[in-house]
Each structure stands twice: as C-alpha cells, then as structure tokens.
C-alpha positions in Angstrom: 243.6 25.0 -22.6 241.8 23.9 -19.4 244.0 22.4 -16.7 243.1 19.4 -14.6 244.6 17.8 -11.5 244.2 14.2 -12.5 244.1 14.3 -16.3 246.2 15.7 -19.1 244.1 17.3 -21.9 245.4 18.6 -25.2 243.8 19.5 -28.5 245.4 19.4 -31.9 243.0 20.5 -34.6 240.1 18.0 -34.7 241.8 15.6 -32.3 241.6 15.7 -28.5 244.0 13.7 -26.3 243.1 12.7 -22.8 245.6 11.0 -20.5 244.7 9.6 -17.0 247.5 11.1 -14.9 247.6 9.5 -11.4 250.5 7.1 -12.1 251.5 7.1 -8.4 248.0 5.6 -7.7 247.9 3.3 -10.8 245.6 5.9 -12.4 243.0 4.8 -9.8 239.7 6.6 -9.8 239.0 9.0 -6.9 236.3 11.6 -6.7 238.5 14.2 -8.5 239.4 12.0 -11.4 235.8 10.9 -12.2 234.6 14.5 -11.8 237.3 15.8 -14.1 236.6 12.9 -16.6 233.0 14.0 -16.8 234.1 17.6 -17.3 236.6 16.8 -20.1 234.1 14.5 -21.8 231.7 17.5 -22.1 234.5 19.4 -23.8 234.8 16.7 -26.4 231.1 16.9 -27.3 231.3 19.8 -29.7 231.0 20.5 -33.5 234.7 20.5 -34.3 236.1 17.4 -32.6 236.4 14.4 -34.8 238.6 12.0 -32.7 239.2 11.7 -28.9 242.0 9.5 -27.7 242.2 8.1 -24.1 245.1 6.4 -22.5 246.9 6.2 -19.1 250.2 7.5 -17.9 252.8 5.1 -16.6 252.5 1.3 -16.3 248.7 1.2 -15.7 245.8 2.2 -17.9 243.5 2.4 -14.8 243.4 0.1 -11.8 239.7 1.0 -11.1 238.5 2.7 -8.0 241.0 4.1 -5.6 240.1 1.9 -2.6 242.2 3.9 -0.2 240.1 6.9 -1.0 236.9 4.8 -0.6 238.1 3.5 2.8 238.9 7.0 4.0 235.5 8.4 3.2 233.1 9.2 6.0 230.4 7.4 4.0 232.0 4.9 1.6 228.6 4.2 -0.1 227.9 7.9 -0.8 231.5 8.4 -2.0 231.3 5.5 -4.4 227.9 6.6 -5.6 229.2 10.0 -6.5 232.2 8.6 -8.3 230.0 6.2 -10.2 227.6 8.9 -11.3 230.4 11.1 -12.6 232.1 8.1 -14.4 228.8 7.1 -16.0 228.1 10.7 -17.1 231.5 10.7 -18.8 231.0 7.4 -20.5 227.6 8.3 -21.7 229.0 11.5 -23.2 231.8 9.5 -24.9 229.3 7.0 -26.3 226.8 9.6 -27.6 229.2 12.3 -28.9 229.8 12.5 -32.6 233.6 12.1 -32.3 235.2 8.7 -32.5 236.7 7.5 -29.2 240.0 5.6 -29.4 241.2 4.0 -26.2 244.9 2.9 -26.0 245.3 0.4 -23.1 248.9 0.8 -22.1 248.8 -1.5 -19.1 246.5 -3.1 -16.5 242.8 -2.2 -16.9 241.0 -3.4 -13.7 237.7 -2.7 -12.0 236.0 0.4 -13.7 239.2 0.7 -15.8 238.1 -2.4 -17.7 234.8 -1.1 -19.1 236.4 2.4 -19.6 239.2 0.7 -21.7 236.8 -1.3 -23.9 234.3 1.5 -24.3 236.3 2.9 -27.2 234.8 2.8 -30.7 238.3 1.5 -31.5 240.5 -0.2 -28.8 244.2 -0.5 -29.0 246.1 -2.6 -26.5 249.8 -3.0 -25.7 251.0 -6.6 -25.6 251.6 -6.3 -21.9 248.1 -5.0 -21.1 245.7 -7.1 -19.1 242.1 -6.9 -18.2 240.3 -8.0 -15.0 237.0 -7.1 -13.3 238.3 -7.5 -9.7 235.1 -6.2 -8.1 233.9 -9.3 -6.2 237.5 -9.8 -4.8 236.9 -6.5 -2.9 233.3 -7.4 -2.0 231.9 -4.9 -4.5 229.7 -5.1 -7.6 230.5 -4.0 -11.2 229.9 -0.5 -12.4 231.3 1.7 -15.3 228.7 0.2 -17.7 230.2 -3.3 -17.3 226.8 -5.0 -17.2 225.8 -3.2 -20.3 228.9 -3.3 -22.4 230.4 -6.8 -21.7 227.3 -9.0 -22.5 227.0 -7.1 -25.8 230.6 -7.5 -26.7 231.3 -11.1 -25.5 228.0 -12.6 -24.4 226.6 -13.6 -21.1 228.6 -16.7 -20.2 232.0 -15.0 -20.7 230.8 -11.9 -18.8 229.7 -14.1 -15.9 233.1 -15.8 -15.8 234.9 -12.4 -15.8 232.7 -10.9 -13.1 232.5 -13.9 -10.8 235.9 -15.5 -11.1 237.9 -12.3 -11.7 239.8 -14.0 -14.5 242.7 -12.0 -15.9 242.8 -11.7 -19.6 245.9 -11.0 -21.5 245.7 -8.5 -24.4 245.9 -11.4 -26.9 242.9 -13.1 -25.1 241.0 -9.8 -25.0 241.4 -9.5 -28.7 240.3 -13.1 -29.3 237.2 -12.5 -27.2 236.3 -9.4 -29.2 237.1 -6.8 -26.5 240.1 -5.2 -28.3 240.5 -4.1 -31.9 244.3 -4.4 -32.3 247.2 -5.5 -30.1 250.5 -3.8 -30.7 254.0 -4.1 -29.2 254.3 -1.9 -26.1 256.9 0.5 -27.7 254.7 1.0 -30.8 251.4 1.9 -28.9 251.9 5.7 -28.9 252.8 5.9 -32.6 250.0 3.5 -33.6 247.6 5.6 -31.6 248.7 8.8 -33.3 248.6 7.2 -36.7 245.1 5.8 -36.2 243.8 9.1 -34.7 245.2 11.1 -37.7 243.7 8.7 -40.2 240.3 8.6 -38.5 240.3 12.4 -38.2 240.8 12.6 -42.0 237.4 10.9 -42.5 233.9 12.3 -42.7 232.7 13.4 -39.2 229.0 13.0 -40.1 229.6 9.5 -41.4 231.4 8.3 -38.2 228.8 10.0 -36.0 226.0 8.2 -37.9 227.8 4.9 -37.4 227.9 5.5 -33.6 224.2 6.5 -33.5 223.2 3.3 -35.4 225.2 0.9 -33.3 223.9 2.4 -30.1 220.4 1.3 -31.0 221.3 -1.9 -32.8 220.2 -4.2 -29.9 217.2 -2.1 -28.8 215.1 -1.4 -31.9 212.9 -3.5 -34.1 214.2 -4.2 -37.6 211.7 -1.7 -39.1 212.7 1.1 -36.7 216.4 0.5 -37.2 216.3 0.5 -41.0 214.1 3.7 -40.8 216.9 5.2 -38.8 219.4 4.0 -41.4 217.4 5.7 -44.1 217.2 9.0 -42.2 220.9 9.1 -41.4 222.2 8.2 -44.8 220.0 10.8 -46.4 221.3 13.4 -44.0 224.9 12.4 -44.9 224.1 12.5 -48.6 222.9 16.1 -48.2 225.9 17.2 -46.1 229.0 18.9 -47.5 231.1 15.8 -46.6 228.6 13.5 -48.3 228.7 15.6 -51.5 232.5 15.7 -51.4 232.7 12.0 -50.8 230.5 11.1 -53.8 232.3 13.6 -56.0 235.7 12.2 -55.0 234.6 8.6 -55.6 233.2 9.5 -59.1 236.3 11.5 -59.8 238.6 8.7 -58.7 240.4 11.0 -56.2 240.9 11.2 -52.4 238.1 13.1 -50.7 238.9 16.2 -48.8 236.5 16.2 -45.9 236.0 19.3 -43.7 
C-alpha cells in the first residue's frame, strides 16, 4: 500500500478508504495534501474499484486552505494556484471515475473543504457537522469547484448567500437544501459509512459508472444528445456480464451476484 504524509489510504477488495489526516491543522489543505489527494485519486481510477470513501480525522472534515502555509509562501498567489490545480485535478478524477464516491462529513467543512465534502455521489454528514464558504472573510474567492457544484445543487440565490455572507449551515440545513444525502448521529457515522460502502460495492459497477456519466452531462447536453447517450450506455450495460446477471437474477427472483 502506498504511504502518504497527509492522508490515510487503505483498500479492502473493491472499496478504497481515504482519510484526510492533518488533524492538528483541522485537515487544512497545504501543497502536500492537495498533491497527495490528486495522487490518491488517480489510484482510485482503475478497473477494480467500485467505491471510494472520503472522510476526515479528528473534529474537522476539512477547514479549507491552510492560511498559515499561504502566508508563509514566498508568492502566495503562486502557492494557492498550485494547490488549486492539484485539488481540481483530484476532484475531476473523483467525478469522472467509474467508482462511486461517498463522502462522510465528520465535522466542519469550510472553504475548499465545503465543495470537497458535497462532491460525493453520496454524502453522509454527522449531526455536528457544519458547512461554510468562508472565502470572502479572508479576502479570497471560491475554488474547489464551488461555482460549478453549488449552483447545480442548490441554485444561484442560495449559492450567492453562502459565498457572500459566509452563512454557516448546520448538517440538518445542508440536508434540507439538498447538499447532503443523509444526516446521522456522530457516533454512528463510521458504521453508517461502512454499511453504505459495502452495500454500494455489492452493486453493478457498470451501472453506477453509467449513472455518473449521465449526470455529469445532464445540464450540458440537448435532450436529443442526452437520450442518445442513455441509449448507448444502457445497451453497453445490457451486453455486460453484470447486465446479463442482473436480468437473469430479476427473472429468476433471486439476488444478483455482480462481479
């Protein structure tokens, strides 16, 4: 298993677990963490991984950029740009890989930690978790895909409110707004994550990958192009081993056994 300075990485069969591991710095992003996140994302983009889980160590999910590291840089702009490029490469890989990404927000998600937290295909949040942009408070502008993800998830007006006023959302409010899939008691978050990852990993990899591909283009394509993509992907699934097993299991009234 590869070793990282700022992350914990583990594989169990088709499931990869990633933990942001700078608890002494609220899991804040420095150049090392964003570079390692891009590296570990690349490891998840293979033919065997079905589920990737992402959470934080300690009381924070991720407090965003490590401003102490930014302030100490010879060129803050160049330092931030390098971090942003690595973070964006990681998030693009997570979005486009076939595996399902499940994020488990164990605490505060601020700054770039906010879009990273809600970028999961499924998002769990502890009851004590909270979400805030916090960029303009530090005289900065949003990154981490915030301006792409949030308007699509919650609309323009709510995104403007979050980015301009730095409103803090509780996990319950985040769920009501459509940013979070499920809120669970803090003590139950690890077990809930494990159960969801195991259940998702038992599904058909090609089917989940097709869902991700279709939803990535849902706002960008014409109706005709999108339904053509649907037809192509469902035909590919039907011809796959998992597709044949799924149909046979349905007709045989039994549980499917996907690869």
